[in-house]
C-alpha positions as CSV (number, residue, x, y, z in Angstrom):
1,X,147.9,-1.0,97.3
2,X,145.0,0.7,98.1
3,X,142.8,-0.1,100.8
4,X,139.1,0.3,100.4
5,X,139.1,1.3,104.3
6,X,137.3,4.4,104.8
7,X,137.2,7.1,107.0
8,X,134.3,6.7,109.8
9,X,132.4,10.0,110.0
10,X,130.0,9.8,112.5
11,X,129.5,11.9,115.5
12,X,129.5,10.4,119.0
13,X,126.2,12.5,120.4
14,X,126.4,10.7,123.9
15,X,127.6,13.3,125.3
16,X,125.3,16.1,123.9
17,X,122.8,14.0,124.9
18,X,124.1,13.9,128.4
19,X,124.5,17.4,128.9
20,X,120.9,17.8,127.2
21,X,119.5,15.2,129.9
22,X,121.1,17.5,132.7
23,X,119.4,21.2,131.3
24,X,116.6,19.8,131.5
25,X,117.0,18.1,134.6
26,X,117.9,21.7,136.0
27,X,115.1,23.7,134.1
28,X,112.4,21.4,135.2
29,X,113.6,21.7,139.3
30,X,114.0,25.7,138.8
31,X,111.0,26.7,136.6
32,X,108.3,25.8,140.0
33,X,110.3,28.1,141.7
34,X,110.4,30.7,140.1
35,X,106.4,30.4,139.7
36,X,105.7,31.2,143.5
37,X,104.0,34.9,143.6
38,X,105.5,37.3,145.5
39,X,103.3,39.8,147.7
40,X,105.0,43.7,147.0
41,X,103.3,46.1,148.8
42,X,104.1,49.1,146.5
43,X,103.9,52.8,148.2
44,X,100.8,54.8,146.6
45,X,101.2,58.2,145.0
46,X,99.8,60.8,147.9
47,X,98.5,64.1,147.2
48,X,100.0,65.6,151.0
49,X,103.4,66.9,150.4
50,X,106.1,65.1,151.9
51,X,108.0,67.1,154.7
52,X,111.6,67.4,154.2
53,X,113.8,65.9,157.2
54,X,114.9,68.2,159.8
55,X,118.4,69.5,159.8
56,X,120.6,66.8,161.6
57,X,122.2,67.9,164.7
58,X,126.1,68.2,164.8
59,X,127.7,64.8,164.9
60,X,129.8,63.9,168.3
61,X,133.5,63.9,167.8
62,X,134.4,60.5,169.8
63,X,138.8,60.2,169.5
64,X,141.2,57.5,171.3
65,X,144.2,58.0,171.8
66,X,147.3,55.5,171.7
67,X,147.1,55.5,175.6
68,X,143.4,54.5,175.8
69,X,142.1,57.7,176.7
70,X,138.3,59.1,175.2
71,X,137.7,62.8,174.6
72,X,134.1,63.6,173.6
73,X,134.3,66.4,171.6
74,X,137.6,67.5,172.3
75,X,136.8,66.9,176.1
76,X,138.1,63.7,178.3
77,X,135.3,61.5,179.0
78,X,135.7,58.3,181.4
79,X,134.6,55.2,179.4
80,X,132.5,54.3,181.8
81,X,130.4,57.0,181.3
82,X,129.5,57.5,177.6
83,X,127.1,55.1,177.5
84,X,124.7,57.8,179.5
85,X,126.1,60.1,177.5
86,X,125.2,58.6,174.1
87,X,121.7,57.8,175.7
88,X,121.1,61.5,176.3
89,X,121.6,62.1,173.1
90,X,119.3,60.1,171.9
91,X,116.7,60.7,174.1
92,X,116.4,64.7,172.7
93,X,115.1,63.2,169.3
94,X,115.2,59.5,168.8
95,X,114.3,60.1,165.0
96,X,116.9,62.9,164.1
97,X,119.7,61.3,165.9
98,X,123.3,62.9,165.8
99,X,125.8,61.1,164.4
100,X,129.1,59.6,165.7
101,X,132.2,60.1,164.7
102,X,134.8,57.9,165.7
103,X,138.1,58.6,165.4
104,X,141.1,56.1,166.5
105,X,144.8,56.3,166.9
106,X,146.7,53.0,165.0
107,X,147.8,52.5,168.4
108,X,145.3,52.7,170.3
109,X,144.0,49.0,171.9
110,X,141.2,47.3,170.3
111,X,139.3,47.0,173.7
112,X,138.7,50.5,174.2
113,X,136.9,50.3,171.0
114,X,135.1,47.7,171.1
115,X,133.8,49.3,175.1
116,X,132.6,52.2,172.6
117,X,130.9,50.6,170.1
118,X,129.0,49.0,173.1
119,X,127.9,51.8,174.7
120,X,126.9,52.9,171.6
121,X,124.5,49.7,170.7
122,X,123.1,49.9,174.6
123,X,122.5,54.1,173.9
124,X,120.4,52.6,170.7
125,X,122.7,55.1,168.5
126,X,122.1,53.7,165.0
127,X,124.8,56.8,162.8
128,X,127.9,55.9,163.7
129,X,131.1,56.4,161.0
130,X,134.3,56.0,161.4
131,X,137.0,59.0,160.7
132,X,140.1,58.5,158.4
133,X,143.1,60.8,159.5
């Protein structure tokens, strides 16, 4: 019994058209955004020699031990005095500040570190690093 039915070989193009329409809409929406000009001020080459940066001052080593005691360059210091000490260091040369290197004991309370960071922010210190031992 031979059957005259043949296999259907048509391609279903509906999903292809859907994907192409979505891509077309995406390209239509994003292309106007890319055509907005952006002004960029590039540095101009000058004939004057660039002065090398001055040597940075020695870093400030600030250590917080497990009991919450703060040490400023290995000397005990009160947390309340830190902001004035930091401000004094910043005012010596605001463009070339020393780096504040903070070393905390892993058992130290976070509140002491938070007070140190607030003091550094209020003193406008910009070079702050954490030392890991």
